[in-house]
C-alpha positions in Angstrom: -0.2 0.2 -0.1 1.0 3.6 -1.0 0.4 6.7 0.8 -1.0 10.0 -1.1 0.8 13.3 0.5 -1.0 13.1 3.7 -0.6 10.0 4.6 -3.6 8.3 3.7 -3.4 5.1 1.9 -3.9 4.9 -2.3 -5.1 1.7 -3.7 -2.8 -0.2 -5.5 -4.4 -1.3 -8.2 -4.8 2.4 -9.8 -3.6 2.6 -13.5 -0.5 3.5 -14.2 0.2 6.6 -17.6 3.2 4.4 -18.6 1.6 1.1 -18.4 -2.3 1.9 -19.8 -2.2 5.5 -21.7 -5.0 4.3 -23.3 -6.8 5.7 -20.3 -5.3 9.0 -20.0 -5.9 9.5 -23.8 -7.4 13.6 -24.3 -9.1 13.3 -20.7 -8.4 16.8 -20.5 -10.9 17.5 -23.5 -12.7 14.6 -22.8 -13.7 16.5 -19.2 -14.0 19.8 -20.8 -16.4 18.3 -23.2 -18.2 16.5 -20.7 -18.4 19.8 -18.7 -20.0 21.5 -21.7 -22.9 18.8 -21.8 -24.2 18.9 -18.4 -23.7 22.8 -18.3 -26.7 22.5 -20.7 -27.5 19.5 -19.0 -27.8 21.6 -15.6 -29.4 24.6 -17.4 -32.4 22.6 -18.4 -32.9 21.3 -15.3 -32.3 24.8 -13.5 -34.7 26.5 -15.7 -37.2 23.6 -14.9 -37.0 24.0 -10.9 -37.1 27.7 -11.6 -40.1 27.5 -13.1 -41.6 25.6 -10.6 -40.8 27.6 -8.0 -41.8 30.6 -10.5 -45.4 29.2 -10.2 -45.3 28.3 -6.6 -44.4 31.4 -5.6 -48.3 32.7 -7.8 -50.3 30.9 -5.7 -47.8 31.4 -1.9 -48.0 34.9 -2.8 -44.4 35.1 -3.5 -43.0 32.9 -0.6 -41.9 29.8 -3.4 -40.1 32.7 -4.9 -37.7 33.0 -1.9 -36.4 29.4 -2.8 -35.2 30.4 -5.7 -31.4 31.3 -4.7 -31.7 27.7 -2.5 -32.7 25.5 -5.4 -30.3 26.3 -8.1 -27.0 25.4 -6.4 -28.9 22.3 -4.7 -30.1 21.7 -8.1 -26.5 21.4 -8.8 -24.9 19.5 -6.2 -27.7 17.0 -6.5 -27.3 16.7 -10.0 -24.2 15.4 -9.6 -24.5 13.6 -6.1 -26.8 11.8 -7.8 -24.8 10.7 -11.3 -21.6 10.6 -9.8 -22.5 8.5 -6.5 -24.4 5.8 -8.9 -22.9 3.1 -9.9 -21.4 4.3 -13.3 -20.0 6.6 -11.3 -20.4 9.4 -14.2 -22.2 12.5 -15.1 -24.5 12.0 -18.3 -21.7 14.6 -20.1 -19.2 12.0 -19.1 -20.9 9.1 -19.8 -21.5 10.8 -23.5 -17.5 11.6 -23.6 -16.5 7.7 -22.3 -14.9 8.6 -18.8 -15.6 7.5 -15.4 -14.5 9.3 -12.1 -12.2 6.9 -9.9 -11.5 6.6 -6.3 -8.2 6.9 -5.7 -7.9 6.3 -1.7 -9.5 2.9 -0.1 -13.0 4.4 0.4 -16.2 4.0 -1.7 -17.0 6.3 -4.5 -20.4 7.9 -2.6 -23.1 10.5 -3.1 -21.0 12.4 0.1 -18.1 11.8 -1.5 -20.1 12.8 -4.7 -21.2 15.7 -3.6 -17.2 17.0 -1.8 -16.2 16.4 -5.2 -18.2 18.6 -6.5 -18.1 22.0 -4.3 -14.1 21.6 -4.3 -14.8 21.2 -8.1 -16.9 24.7 -7.9 -14.5 26.6 -5.2 -11.2 25.5 -7.3 -12.7 26.7 -10.4 -13.8 29.8 -9.6 -10.8 30.6 -8.2 -8.2 29.0 -10.8 -10.3 29.5 -14.0 -8.9 28.7 -16.7 -5.5 27.6 -14.6 -8.1 24.6 -13.3 -6.7 22.7 -16.6 -3.8 23.2 -17.0 -3.0 22.0 -13.5 -4.1 18.2 -15.3 -1.0 18.9 -18.0 1.3 18.4 -15.3 0.2 15.7 -13.1 0.8 12.0 -15.0 -2.3 10.9 -14.3 -4.1 14.4 -15.9 -5.8 14.7 -12.1 -6.6 18.6 -11.3 -6.7 20.4 -8.1 -9.6 19.3 -6.7 -9.2 15.5 -8.1 -6.2 15.5 -5.6 -8.0 16.9 -2.6 -10.8 14.4 -2.9 -9.1 11.8 -3.6 -10.2 11.2 -7.3 -9.1 10.0 -10.1 -10.4 10.2 -13.9 -9.9 7.7 -16.5 -11.6 6.5 -19.9 -14.6 3.9 -19.2 -14.2 1.4 -21.9 -10.6 1.1 -21.8 -10.7 1.4 -17.8 -13.5 -2.1 -17.8 -10.5 -3.7 -19.6 -7.5 -2.5 -17.2 -9.9 -3.6 -14.1 -10.6 -7.3 -15.6 -7.4 -7.3 -16.2 -6.2 -6.6 -12.5 -8.5 -8.9 -11.7 -7.5 -12.3 -13.5 -3.9 -11.2 -13.0 -4.1 -9.5 -9.0 -1.3 -7.0 -10.5 -1.3 -3.7 -11.2 -1.7 -3.0 -14.9 
């Protein structure tokens, strides 16, 4: 078992970019396009939720309108928690771009970890934009800052399935 820079246990079966470059091919570009797809989907969701709150505001004499500033961030976090926290470990945009989120530590990727990941993503994006993608150019697994803090790794799904199957059969990291 290895440890990360904070002394936490890092999984031994993580793919190595030198041995499995197909897992990391174009990962940053795929992440950008997945993000754009997710922005469109979230825009549609936020529009629907805001319209519902707007209509409810008419019937509640404006009280439902007070929930709109809260509804929007909750919609974003819920979208990521439900999609990233599911067994597919990918948002709809990530699925379209054939990428998946994988934990790098000995923890399960669930809805809470997905929520932490997305909150760290939005904080780092707010502070570091557009430098958030540049960080990925200098890490061997193309991880961004929020990936390293949250203990996650983004890889291509189809080659990853082959990697995990090969690891399961051999017992050796690929």
